[in-house]
PyMOL Python script that loads the backbone (N, CA, C, O; Angstrom):
from pymol import cmd

cmd.read_pdbstr("""\
ATOM      1  N   GLN A   1     154.505  93.813  51.915  1.00  0.00           N
ATOM      2  CA  GLN A   1     153.228  93.740  52.598  1.00  0.00           C
ATOM      3  C   GLN A   1     152.647  95.133  52.816  1.00  0.00           C
ATOM      4  O   GLN A   1     151.433  95.325  52.735  1.00  0.00           O
ATOM      5  N   GLU A   2     153.513  96.101  53.093  1.00  0.00           N
ATOM      6  CA  GLU A   2     153.030  97.452  53.338  1.00  0.00           C
ATOM      7  C   GLU A   2     152.333  98.037  52.113  1.00  0.00           C
ATOM      8  O   GLU A   2     151.329  98.738  52.238  1.00  0.00           O
ATOM      9  N   LEU A   3     152.866  97.748  50.936  1.00  0.00           N
ATOM     10  CA  LEU A   3     152.247  98.247  49.708  1.00  0.00           C
ATOM     11  C   LEU A   3     150.853  97.661  49.532  1.00  0.00           C
ATOM     12  O   LEU A   3     149.896  98.384  49.255  1.00  0.00           O
ATOM     13  N   ALA A   4     150.745  96.351  49.694  1.00  0.00           N
ATOM     14  CA  ALA A   4     149.456  95.680  49.546  1.00  0.00           C
ATOM     15  C   ALA A   4     148.464  96.163  50.594  1.00  0.00           C
ATOM     16  O   ALA A   4     147.295  96.392  50.285  1.00  0.00           O
ATOM     17  N   ASN A   5     148.920  96.318  51.824  1.00  0.00           N
ATOM     18  CA  ASN A   5     148.034  96.773  52.905  1.00  0.00           C
ATOM     19  C   ASN A   5     147.538  98.191  52.668  1.00  0.00           C
ATOM     20  O   ASN A   5     146.378  98.501  52.939  1.00  0.00           O
ATOM     21  N   THR A   6     148.406  99.043  52.167  1.00  0.00           N
ATOM     22  CA  THR A   6     147.995 100.426  51.882  1.00  0.00           C
ATOM     23  C   THR A   6     146.959 100.457  50.777  1.00  0.00           C
ATOM     24  O   THR A   6     145.939 101.136  50.892  1.00  0.00           O
ATOM     25  N   ALA A   7     147.218  99.723  49.709  1.00  0.00           N
ATOM     26  CA  ALA A   7     146.253  99.667  48.606  1.00  0.00           C
ATOM     27  C   ALA A   7     144.925  99.101  49.088  1.00  0.00           C
ATOM     28  O   ALA A   7     143.864  99.631  48.760  1.00  0.00           O
ATOM     29  N   TRP A   8     144.982  98.026  49.864  1.00  0.00           N
ATOM     30  CA  TRP A   8     143.762  97.394  50.374  1.00  0.00           C
ATOM     31  C   TRP A   8     142.961  98.371  51.228  1.00  0.00           C
ATOM     32  O   TRP A   8     141.741  98.461  51.091  1.00  0.00           O
ATOM     33  N   ALA A   9     143.643  99.103  52.111  1.00  0.00           N
ATOM     34  CA  ALA A   9     142.951 100.027  53.020  1.00  0.00           C
ATOM     35  C   ALA A   9     142.236 101.130  52.250  1.00  0.00           C
ATOM     36  O   ALA A   9     141.087 101.453  52.555  1.00  0.00           O
ATOM     37  N   PHE A  10     142.900 101.709  51.260  1.00  0.00           N
ATOM     38  CA  PHE A  10     142.253 102.754  50.474  1.00  0.00           C
ATOM     39  C   PHE A  10     141.061 102.202  49.704  1.00  0.00           C
ATOM     40  O   PHE A  10     140.028 102.863  49.598  1.00  0.00           O
ATOM     41  N   ALA A  11     141.199 100.993  49.167  1.00  0.00           N
ATOM     42  CA  ALA A  11     140.088 100.374  48.434  1.00  0.00           C
ATOM     43  C   ALA A  11     138.938 100.042  49.363  1.00  0.00           C
ATOM     44  O   ALA A  11     137.775 100.237  49.010  1.00  0.00           O
ATOM     45  N   LYS A  12     139.251  99.545  50.545  1.00  0.00           N
ATOM     46  CA  LYS A  12     138.209  99.196  51.525  1.00  0.00           C
ATOM     47  C   LYS A  12     137.393 100.435  51.896  1.00  0.00           C
ATOM     48  O   LYS A  12     136.179 100.355  52.087  1.00  0.00           O
ATOM     49  N   LEU A  13     138.070 101.580  51.996  1.00  0.00           N
ATOM     50  CA  LEU A  13     137.391 102.840  52.312  1.00  0.00           C
ATOM     51  C   LEU A  13     136.719 103.465  51.092  1.00  0.00           C
ATOM     52  O   LEU A  13     135.963 104.430  51.211  1.00  0.00           O
ATOM     53  N   GLY A  14     137.006 102.900  49.912  1.00  0.00           N
ATOM     54  CA  GLY A  14     136.433 103.451  48.685  1.00  0.00           C
ATOM     55  C   GLY A  14     137.047 104.794  48.320  1.00  0.00           C
ATOM     56  O   GLY A  14     136.388 105.645  47.723  1.00  0.00           O
ATOM     57  N   THR A  15     138.305 104.976  48.679  1.00  0.00           N
ATOM     58  CA  THR A  15     138.985 106.242  48.468  1.00  0.00           C
ATOM     59  C   THR A  15     140.003 106.136  47.336  1.00  0.00           C
ATOM     60  O   THR A  15     141.126 105.683  47.554  1.00  0.00           O
ATOM     61  N   PRO A  16     139.625 106.544  46.146  1.00  0.00           N
ATOM     62  CA  PRO A  16     140.600 106.504  45.065  1.00  0.00           C
ATOM     63  C   PRO A  16     141.655 107.585  45.278  1.00  0.00           C
ATOM     64  O   PRO A  16     141.340 108.719  45.637  1.00  0.00           O
ATOM     65  N   ALA A  17     142.874 107.222  45.057  1.00  0.00           N
ATOM     66  CA  ALA A  17     143.997 108.155  45.174  1.00  0.00           C
ATOM     67  C   ALA A  17     144.937 107.837  44.011  1.00  0.00           C
ATOM     68  O   ALA A  17     145.942 107.151  44.190  1.00  0.00           O
ATOM     69  N   PRO A  18     144.606 108.337  42.824  1.00  0.00           N
ATOM     70  CA  PRO A  18     145.339 107.949  41.616  1.00  0.00           C
ATOM     71  C   PRO A  18     146.854 108.102  41.707  1.00  0.00           C
ATOM     72  O   PRO A  18     147.592 107.215  41.278  1.00  0.00           O
ATOM     73  N   GLN A  19     147.318 109.203  42.254  1.00  0.00           N
ATOM     74  CA  GLN A  19     148.769 109.402  42.337  1.00  0.00           C
ATOM     75  C   GLN A  19     149.409 108.393  43.274  1.00  0.00           C
ATOM     76  O   GLN A  19     150.474 107.854  42.973  1.00  0.00           O
ATOM     77  N   LEU A  20     148.770 108.133  44.410  1.00  0.00           N
ATOM     78  CA  LEU A  20     149.284 107.141  45.346  1.00  0.00           C
ATOM     79  C   LEU A  20     149.312 105.763  44.692  1.00  0.00           C
ATOM     80  O   LEU A  20     150.293 105.032  44.822  1.00  0.00           O
ATOM     81  N   PHE A  21     148.243 105.411  43.995  1.00  0.00           N
ATOM     82  CA  PHE A  21     148.180 104.095  43.365  1.00  0.00           C
ATOM     83  C   PHE A  21     149.184 103.958  42.225  1.00  0.00           C
ATOM     84  O   PHE A  21     149.642 102.852  41.937  1.00  0.00           O
ATOM     85  N   GLU A  22     149.529 105.061  41.579  1.00  0.00           N
ATOM     86  CA  GLU A  22     150.575 105.013  40.561  1.00  0.00           C
ATOM     87  C   GLU A  22     151.917 104.650  41.203  1.00  0.00           C
ATOM     88  O   GLU A  22     152.679 103.846  40.666  1.00  0.00           O
ATOM     89  N   VAL A  23     152.187 105.251  42.348  1.00  0.00           N
ATOM     90  CA  VAL A  23     153.426 104.943  43.080  1.00  0.00           C
ATOM     91  C   VAL A  23     153.406 103.509  43.597  1.00  0.00           C
ATOM     92  O   VAL A  23     154.407 102.798  43.509  1.00  0.00           O
ATOM     93  N   ILE A  24     152.259 103.086  44.139  1.00  0.00           N
ATOM     94  CA  ILE A  24     152.126 101.707  44.639  1.00  0.00           C
ATOM     95  C   ILE A  24     152.345 100.717  43.500  1.00  0.00           C
ATOM     96  O   ILE A  24     153.039  99.714  43.671  1.00  0.00           O
ATOM     97  N   ALA A  25     151.761 100.994  42.351  1.00  0.00           N
ATOM     98  CA  ALA A  25     151.906 100.086  41.204  1.00  0.00           C
ATOM     99  C   ALA A  25     153.373  99.943  40.813  1.00  0.00           C
ATOM    100  O   ALA A  25     153.867  98.829  40.640  1.00  0.00           O
ATOM    101  N   HIS A  26     154.053 101.050  40.677  1.00  0.00           N
ATOM    102  CA  HIS A  26     155.462 101.005  40.266  1.00  0.00           C
ATOM    103  C   HIS A  26     156.308 100.265  41.298  1.00  0.00           C
ATOM    104  O   HIS A  26     157.116  99.408  40.943  1.00  0.00           O
ATOM    105  N   ALA A  27     156.124 100.592  42.561  1.00  0.00           N
ATOM    106  CA  ALA A  27     156.894  99.930  43.618  1.00  0.00           C
ATOM    107  C   ALA A  27     156.561  98.444  43.696  1.00  0.00           C
ATOM    108  O   ALA A  27     157.443  97.616  43.924  1.00  0.00           O
ATOM    109  N   SER A  28     155.296  98.110  43.507  1.00  0.00           N
ATOM    110  CA  SER A  28     154.880  96.702  43.563  1.00  0.00           C
ATOM    111  C   SER A  28     155.499  95.906  42.422  1.00  0.00           C
ATOM    112  O   SER A  28     155.944  94.775  42.617  1.00  0.00           O
ATOM    113  N   GLU A  29     155.528  96.496  41.234  1.00  0.00           N
ATOM    114  CA  GLU A  29     156.143  95.810  40.094  1.00  0.00           C
ATOM    115  C   GLU A  29     157.603  95.473  40.387  1.00  0.00           C
ATOM    116  O   GLU A  29     158.089  94.404  40.017  1.00  0.00           O
ATOM    117  N   GLN A  30     158.289  96.386  41.049  1.00  0.00           N
ATOM    118  CA  GLN A  30     159.700  96.179  41.369  1.00  0.00           C
ATOM    119  C   GLN A  30     159.904  95.106  42.434  1.00  0.00           C
ATOM    120  O   GLN A  30     160.948  94.454  42.468  1.00  0.00           O
ATOM    121  N   ARG A  31     158.906  94.921  43.308  1.00  0.00           N
ATOM    122  CA  ARG A  31     159.042  94.005  44.452  1.00  0.00           C
ATOM    123  C   ARG A  31     158.125  92.784  44.377  1.00  0.00           C
ATOM    124  O   ARG A  31     157.999  92.043  45.352  1.00  0.00           O
ATOM    125  N   ILE A  32     157.492  92.574  43.241  1.00  0.00           N
ATOM    126  CA  ILE A  32     156.459  91.544  43.126  1.00  0.00           C
ATOM    127  C   ILE A  32     156.949  90.169  43.553  1.00  0.00           C
ATOM    128  O   ILE A  32     156.162  89.367  44.056  1.00  0.00           O
ATOM    129  N   GLY A  33     158.208  89.884  43.367  1.00  0.00           N
ATOM    130  CA  GLY A  33     158.766  88.592  43.763  1.00  0.00           C
ATOM    131  C   GLY A  33     158.800  88.376  45.263  1.00  0.00           C
ATOM    132  O   GLY A  33     158.954  87.245  45.724  1.00  0.00           O
ATOM    133  N   THR A  34     158.658  89.453  46.031  1.00  0.00           N
ATOM    134  CA  THR A  34     158.659  89.331  47.498  1.00  0.00           C
ATOM    135  C   THR A  34     157.251  89.232  48.068  1.00  0.00           C
ATOM    136  O   THR A  34     157.085  88.989  49.263  1.00  0.00           O
ATOM    137  N   PHE A  35     156.242  89.417  47.235  1.00  0.00           N
ATOM    138  CA  PHE A  35     154.854  89.367  47.695  1.00  0.00           C
ATOM    139  C   PHE A  35     154.453  87.928  47.979  1.00  0.00           C
ATOM    140  O   PHE A  35     154.792  87.022  47.217  1.00  0.00           O
ATOM    141  N   ASN A  36     153.737  87.720  49.066  1.00  0.00           N
ATOM    142  CA  ASN A  36     153.138  86.409  49.281  1.00  0.00           C
ATOM    143  C   ASN A  36     151.800  86.377  48.537  1.00  0.00           C
ATOM    144  O   ASN A  36     151.391  87.379  47.951  1.00  0.00           O
ATOM    145  N   THR A  37     151.130  85.245  48.559  1.00  0.00           N
ATOM    146  CA  THR A  37     149.897  85.125  47.773  1.00  0.00           C
ATOM    147  C   THR A  37     148.806  86.067  48.279  1.00  0.00           C
ATOM    148  O   THR A  37     148.003  86.558  47.485  1.00  0.00           O
ATOM    149  N   GLN A  38     148.764  86.321  49.564  1.00  0.00           N
ATOM    150  CA  GLN A  38     147.794  87.278  50.119  1.00  0.00           C
ATOM    151  C   GLN A  38     148.068  88.674  49.571  1.00  0.00           C
ATOM    152  O   GLN A  38     147.136  89.387  49.201  1.00  0.00           O
ATOM    153  N   ASN A  39     149.331  89.067  49.515  1.00  0.00           N
ATOM    154  CA  ASN A  39     149.691  90.383  48.989  1.00  0.00           C
ATOM    155  C   ASN A  39     149.337  90.506  47.507  1.00  0.00           C
ATOM    156  O   ASN A  39     148.848  91.547  47.067  1.00  0.00           O
ATOM    157  N   LEU A  40     149.583  89.447  46.744  1.00  0.00           N
ATOM    158  CA  LEU A  40     149.219  89.457  45.326  1.00  0.00           C
ATOM    159  C   LEU A  40     147.719  89.652  45.163  1.00  0.00           C
ATOM    160  O   LEU A  40     147.270  90.488  44.379  1.00  0.00           O
ATOM    161  N   ALA A  41     146.956  88.878  45.905  1.00  0.00           N
ATOM    162  CA  ALA A  41     145.496  88.953  45.818  1.00  0.00           C
ATOM    163  C   ALA A  41     144.972  90.305  46.284  1.00  0.00           C
ATOM    164  O   ALA A  41     144.108  90.896  45.635  1.00  0.00           O
ATOM    165  N   SER A  42     145.489  90.795  47.401  1.00  0.00           N
ATOM    166  CA  SER A  42     145.023  92.078  47.948  1.00  0.00           C
ATOM    167  C   SER A  42     145.328  93.240  47.013  1.00  0.00           C
ATOM    168  O   SER A  42     144.508  94.142  46.841  1.00  0.00           O
ATOM    169  N   THR A  43     146.496  93.213  46.419  1.00  0.00           N
ATOM    170  CA  THR A  43     146.873  94.289  45.502  1.00  0.00           C
ATOM    171  C   THR A  43     145.973  94.278  44.273  1.00  0.00           C
ATOM    172  O   THR A  43     145.457  95.321  43.873  1.00  0.00           O
ATOM    173  N   ALA A  44     145.786  93.123  43.682  1.00  0.00           N
ATOM    174  CA  ALA A  44     144.906  93.020  42.514  1.00  0.00           C
ATOM    175  C   ALA A  44     143.486  93.441  42.881  1.00  0.00           C
ATOM    176  O   ALA A  44     142.843  94.177  42.133  1.00  0.00           O
ATOM    177  N   TRP A  45     142.998  92.979  44.025  1.00  0.00           N
ATOM    178  CA  TRP A  45     141.647  93.311  44.482  1.00  0.00           C
ATOM    179  C   TRP A  45     141.490  94.814  44.656  1.00  0.00           C
ATOM    180  O   TRP A  45     140.486  95.389  44.235  1.00  0.00           O
ATOM    181  N   ALA A  46     142.479  95.452  45.274  1.00  0.00           N
ATOM    182  CA  ALA A  46     142.394  96.886  45.548  1.00  0.00           C
ATOM    183  C   ALA A  46     142.310  97.700  44.258  1.00  0.00           C
ATOM    184  O   ALA A  46     141.461  98.582  44.132  1.00  0.00           O
ATOM    185  N   PHE A  47     143.186  97.405  43.307  1.00  0.00           N
ATOM    186  CA  PHE A  47     143.171  98.139  42.048  1.00  0.00           C
ATOM    187  C   PHE A  47     141.852  97.921  41.310  1.00  0.00           C
ATOM    188  O   PHE A  47     141.278  98.867  40.768  1.00  0.00           O
ATOM    189  N   ALA A  48     141.376  96.690  41.287  1.00  0.00           N
ATOM    190  CA  ALA A  48     140.109  96.395  40.595  1.00  0.00           C
ATOM    191  C   ALA A  48     138.925  97.041  41.294  1.00  0.00           C
ATOM    192  O   ALA A  48     138.026  97.566  40.638  1.00  0.00           O
ATOM    193  N   THR A  49     138.919  97.007  42.613  1.00  0.00           N
ATOM    194  CA  THR A  49     137.816  97.583  43.379  1.00  0.00           C
ATOM    195  C   THR A  49     137.659  99.069  43.097  1.00  0.00           C
ATOM    196  O   THR A  49     136.542  99.570  42.970  1.00  0.00           O
ATOM    197  N   LEU A  50     138.775  99.767  42.999  1.00  0.00           N
ATOM    198  CA  LEU A  50     138.719 101.210  42.742  1.00  0.00           C
ATOM    199  C   LEU A  50     138.689 101.546  41.258  1.00  0.00           C
ATOM    200  O   LEU A  50     138.609 102.716  40.884  1.00  0.00           O
ATOM    201  N   GLY A  51     138.752 100.514  40.408  1.00  0.00           N
ATOM    202  CA  GLY A  51     138.693 100.749  38.967  1.00  0.00           C
ATOM    203  C   GLY A  51     139.925 101.476  38.440  1.00  0.00           C
ATOM    204  O   GLY A  51     139.836 102.284  37.516  1.00  0.00           O
ATOM    205  N   ILE A  52     141.069 101.179  39.036  1.00  0.00           N
ATOM    206  CA  ILE A  52     142.320 101.802  38.610  1.00  0.00           C
ATOM    207  C   ILE A  52     143.077 100.796  37.737  1.00  0.00           C
ATOM    208  O   ILE A  52     143.668  99.845  38.249  1.00  0.00           O
ATOM    209  N   PRO A  53     143.056 101.007  36.433  1.00  0.00           N
ATOM    210  CA  PRO A  53     143.737 100.060  35.543  1.00  0.00           C
ATOM    211  C   PRO A  53     145.251 100.261  35.567  1.00  0.00           C
ATOM    212  O   PRO A  53     145.740 101.390  35.552  1.00  0.00           O
ATOM    213  N   ASP A  54     145.961  99.180  35.603  1.00  0.00           N
ATOM    214  CA  ASP A  54     147.420  99.239  35.465  1.00  0.00           C
ATOM    215  C   ASP A  54     147.872  97.936  34.824  1.00  0.00           C
ATOM    216  O   ASP A  54     148.221  96.982  35.519  1.00  0.00           O
ATOM    217  N   PRO A  55     147.865  97.900  33.493  1.00  0.00           N
ATOM    218  CA  PRO A  55     148.199  96.660  32.784  1.00  0.00           C
ATOM    219  C   PRO A  55     149.551  96.073  33.151  1.00  0.00           C
ATOM    220  O   PRO A  55     149.690  94.852  33.227  1.00  0.00           O
ATOM    221  N   GLN A  56     150.547  96.917  33.378  1.00  0.00           N
ATOM    222  CA  GLN A  56     151.874  96.396  33.730  1.00  0.00           C
ATOM    223  C   GLN A  56     151.852  95.703  35.082  1.00  0.00           C
ATOM    224  O   GLN A  56     152.445  94.637  35.246  1.00  0.00           O
ATOM    225  N   LEU A  57     151.177  96.299  36.041  1.00  0.00           N
ATOM    226  CA  LEU A  57     151.079  95.683  37.365  1.00  0.00           C
ATOM    227  C   LEU A  57     150.324  94.363  37.272  1.00  0.00           C
ATOM    228  O   LEU A  57     150.749  93.364  37.850  1.00  0.00           O
ATOM    229  N   PHE A  58     149.207  94.351  36.549  1.00  0.00           N
ATOM    230  CA  PHE A  58     148.428  93.124  36.447  1.00  0.00           C
ATOM    231  C   PHE A  58     149.193  92.021  35.714  1.00  0.00           C
ATOM    232  O   PHE A  58     149.025  90.839  36.013  1.00  0.00           O
ATOM    233  N   GLU A  59     150.023  92.409  34.765  1.00  0.00           N
ATOM    234  CA  GLU A  59     150.857  91.409  34.089  1.00  0.00           C
ATOM    235  C   GLU A  59     151.882  90.829  35.061  1.00  0.00           C
ATOM    236  O   GLU A  59     152.141  89.626  35.048  1.00  0.00           O
ATOM    237  N   ALA A  60     152.458  91.674  35.895  1.00  0.00           N
ATOM    238  CA  ALA A  60     153.412  91.191  36.899  1.00  0.00           C
ATOM    239  C   ALA A  60     152.727  90.275  37.905  1.00  0.00           C
ATOM    240  O   ALA A  60     153.282  89.247  38.295  1.00  0.00           O
ATOM    241  N   ILE A  61     151.522  90.648  38.323  1.00  0.00           N
ATOM    242  CA  ILE A  61     150.758  89.809  39.254  1.00  0.00           C
ATOM    243  C   ILE A  61     150.414  88.476  38.591  1.00  0.00           C
ATOM    244  O   ILE A  61     150.511  87.422  39.220  1.00  0.00           O
ATOM    245  N   ARG A  62     150.016  88.526  37.326  1.00  0.00           N
ATOM    246  CA  ARG A  62     149.679  87.293  36.602  1.00  0.00           C
ATOM    247  C   ARG A  62     150.865  86.343  36.547  1.00  0.00           C
ATOM    248  O   ARG A  62     150.737  85.156  36.847  1.00  0.00           O
ATOM    249  N   GLN A  63     152.009  86.869  36.166  1.00  0.00           N
ATOM    250  CA  GLN A  63     153.194  86.017  36.055  1.00  0.00           C
ATOM    251  C   GLN A  63     153.572  85.405  37.402  1.00  0.00           C
ATOM    252  O   GLN A  63     153.855  84.210  37.494  1.00  0.00           O
ATOM    253  N   GLU A  64     153.574  86.224  38.428  1.00  0.00           N
ATOM    254  CA  GLU A  64     153.948  85.727  39.756  1.00  0.00           C
ATOM    255  C   GLU A  64     152.916  84.730  40.279  1.00  0.00           C
ATOM    256  O   GLU A  64     153.275  83.736  40.910  1.00  0.00           O
ATOM    257  N   SER A  65     151.649  84.990  40.021  1.00  0.00           N
ATOM    258  CA  SER A  65     150.579  84.086  40.472  1.00  0.00           C
ATOM    259  C   SER A  65     150.669  82.734  39.777  1.00  0.00           C
ATOM    260  O   SER A  65     150.480  81.697  40.412  1.00  0.00           O
ATOM    261  N   GLU A  66     150.955  82.737  38.479  1.00  0.00           N
ATOM    262  CA  GLU A  66     151.082  81.481  37.753  1.00  0.00           C
ATOM    263  C   GLU A  66     152.176  80.603  38.339  1.00  0.00           C
ATOM    264  O   GLU A  66     152.029  79.384  38.417  1.00  0.00           O
ATOM    265  N   GLU A  67     153.270  81.228  38.748  1.00  0.00           N
ATOM    266  CA  GLU A  67     154.379  80.464  39.316  1.00  0.00           C
ATOM    267  C   GLU A  67     154.033  79.846  40.672  1.00  0.00           C
ATOM    268  O   GLU A  67     154.604  78.829  41.065  1.00  0.00           O
ATOM    269  N   ARG A  68     153.093  80.473  41.379  1.00  0.00           N
ATOM    270  CA  ARG A  68     152.778  79.998  42.737  1.00  0.00           C
ATOM    271  C   ARG A  68     151.322  79.614  42.920  1.00  0.00           C
ATOM    272  O   ARG A  68     150.813  79.614  44.041  1.00  0.00           O
ATOM    273  N   ILE A  69     150.656  79.289  41.838  1.00  0.00           N
ATOM    274  CA  ILE A  69     149.215  79.016  41.888  1.00  0.00           C
ATOM    275  C   ILE A  69     148.857  77.926  42.893  1.00  0.00           C
ATOM    276  O   ILE A  69     147.789  77.968  43.503  1.00  0.00           O
ATOM    277  N   ASP A  70     149.740  76.962  43.065  1.00  0.00           N
ATOM    278  CA  ASP A  70     149.430  75.856  43.982  1.00  0.00           C
ATOM    279  C   ASP A  70     149.545  76.246  45.448  1.00  0.00           C
ATOM    280  O   ASP A  70     149.221  75.438  46.319  1.00  0.00           O
ATOM    281  N   THR A  71     149.996  77.456  45.745  1.00  0.00           N
ATOM    282  CA  THR A  71     150.104  77.898  47.140  1.00  0.00           C
ATOM    283  C   THR A  71     149.003  78.881  47.530  1.00  0.00           C
ATOM    284  O   THR A  71     148.940  79.313  48.681  1.00  0.00           O
ATOM    285  N   PHE A  72     148.139  79.237  46.584  1.00  0.00           N
ATOM    286  CA  PHE A  72     147.039  80.157  46.872  1.00  0.00           C
ATOM    287  C   PHE A  72     145.963  79.470  47.708  1.00  0.00           C
ATOM    288  O   PHE A  72     145.644  78.301  47.491  1.00  0.00           O
ATOM    289  N   THR A  73     145.410  80.209  48.665  1.00  0.00           N
ATOM    290  CA  THR A  73     144.218  79.717  49.363  1.00  0.00           C
ATOM    291  C   THR A  73     143.030  79.925  48.426  1.00  0.00           C
ATOM    292  O   THR A  73     143.137  80.636  47.426  1.00  0.00           O
ATOM    293  N   ALA A  74     141.915  79.310  48.749  1.00  0.00           N
ATOM    294  CA  ALA A  74     140.720  79.483  47.924  1.00  0.00           C
ATOM    295  C   ALA A  74     140.309  80.952  47.871  1.00  0.00           C
ATOM    296  O   ALA A  74     139.932  81.448  46.809  1.00  0.00           O
ATOM    297  N   LYS A  75     140.375  81.648  48.992  1.00  0.00           N
ATOM    298  CA  LYS A  75     139.995  83.065  49.035  1.00  0.00           C
ATOM    299  C   LYS A  75     140.953  83.905  48.192  1.00  0.00           C
ATOM    300  O   LYS A  75     140.512  84.762  47.427  1.00  0.00           O
ATOM    301  N   ASN A  76     142.254  83.667  48.325  1.00  0.00           N
ATOM    302  CA  ASN A  76     143.223  84.423  47.529  1.00  0.00           C
ATOM    303  C   ASN A  76     142.995  84.196  46.046  1.00  0.00           C
ATOM    304  O   ASN A  76     143.056  85.134  45.251  1.00  0.00           O
ATOM    305  N   LEU A  77     142.735  82.965  45.678  1.00  0.00           N
ATOM    306  CA  LEU A  77     142.484  82.634  44.281  1.00  0.00           C
ATOM    307  C   LEU A  77     141.214  83.317  43.781  1.00  0.00           C
ATOM    308  O   LEU A  77     141.191  83.867  42.679  1.00  0.00           O
ATOM    309  N   ALA A  78     140.164  83.281  44.589  1.00  0.00           N
ATOM    310  CA  ALA A  78     138.902  83.919  44.202  1.00  0.00           C
ATOM    311  C   ALA A  78     139.068  85.432  44.066  1.00  0.00           C
ATOM    312  O   ALA A  78     138.578  86.025  43.105  1.00  0.00           O
ATOM    313  N   ASP A  79     139.752  86.054  45.015  1.00  0.00           N
ATOM    314  CA  ASP A  79     139.958  87.509  44.951  1.00  0.00           C
ATOM    315  C   ASP A  79     140.777  87.902  43.730  1.00  0.00           C
ATOM    316  O   ASP A  79     140.485  88.903  43.075  1.00  0.00           O
ATOM    317  N   THR A  80     141.797  87.118  43.427  1.00  0.00           N
ATOM    318  CA  THR A  80     142.644  87.411  42.274  1.00  0.00           C
ATOM    319  C   THR A  80     141.868  87.213  40.974  1.00  0.00           C
ATOM    320  O   THR A  80     141.945  88.043  40.069  1.00  0.00           O
ATOM    321  N   ALA A  81     141.130  86.128  40.884  1.00  0.00           N
ATOM    322  CA  ALA A  81     140.325  85.870  39.689  1.00  0.00           C
ATOM    323  C   ALA A  81     139.294  86.973  39.491  1.00  0.00           C
ATOM    324  O   ALA A  81     139.095  87.444  38.372  1.00  0.00           O
ATOM    325  N   TRP A  82     138.641  87.386  40.568  1.00  0.00           N
ATOM    326  CA  TRP A  82     137.650  88.467  40.482  1.00  0.00           C
ATOM    327  C   TRP A  82     138.303  89.745  39.964  1.00  0.00           C
ATOM    328  O   TRP A  82     137.754  90.424  39.096  1.00  0.00           O
ATOM    329  N   ALA A  83     139.471  90.063  40.498  1.00  0.00           N
ATOM    330  CA  ALA A  83     140.161  91.291  40.093  1.00  0.00           C
ATOM    331  C   ALA A  83     140.467  91.280  38.592  1.00  0.00           C
ATOM    332  O   ALA A  83     140.311  92.292  37.909  1.00  0.00           O
ATOM    333  N   PHE A  84     140.899  90.137  38.097  1.00  0.00           N
ATOM    334  CA  PHE A  84     141.224  90.040  36.669  1.00  0.00           C
ATOM    335  C   PHE A  84     139.974  90.079  35.809  1.00  0.00           C
ATOM    336  O   PHE A  84     140.026  90.519  34.661  1.00  0.00           O
ATOM    337  N   ALA A  85     138.865  89.629  36.342  1.00  0.00           N
ATOM    338  CA  ALA A  85     137.616  89.612  35.579  1.00  0.00           C
ATOM    339  C   ALA A  85     136.908  90.968  35.604  1.00  0.00           C
ATOM    340  O   ALA A  85     136.015  91.223  34.797  1.00  0.00           O
ATOM    341  N   THR A  86     137.305  91.820  36.518  1.00  0.00           N
ATOM    342  CA  THR A  86     136.626  93.123  36.686  1.00  0.00           C
ATOM    343  C   THR A  86     137.121  94.152  35.703  1.00  0.00           C
ATOM    344  O   THR A  86     136.653  95.290  35.713  1.00  0.00           O
TER     345      THR A  86
END
""", "prot")
cmd.dss("prot")
cmd.show_as("cartoon", "prot")
cmd.util.cbc("prot")
cmd.orient("prot")
């Protein structure tokens, strides 16, 4: 949750921090199985909002989201879909 919250906060402020997001991406990939649907959506949203591409992270989010798609709220689903479309 801390990783997702940090990414979300920087994106909300519109503050790109490429080195920080590189670390967040790597750590998130390692822990993606522990993310809840809100964390998955927030992380994807944050990276997309700041225009920070990370194909490996998005692939990990995609795989994890597919496994739990039926547990997403409408907002989480919309945020995740938007992030992938951006």
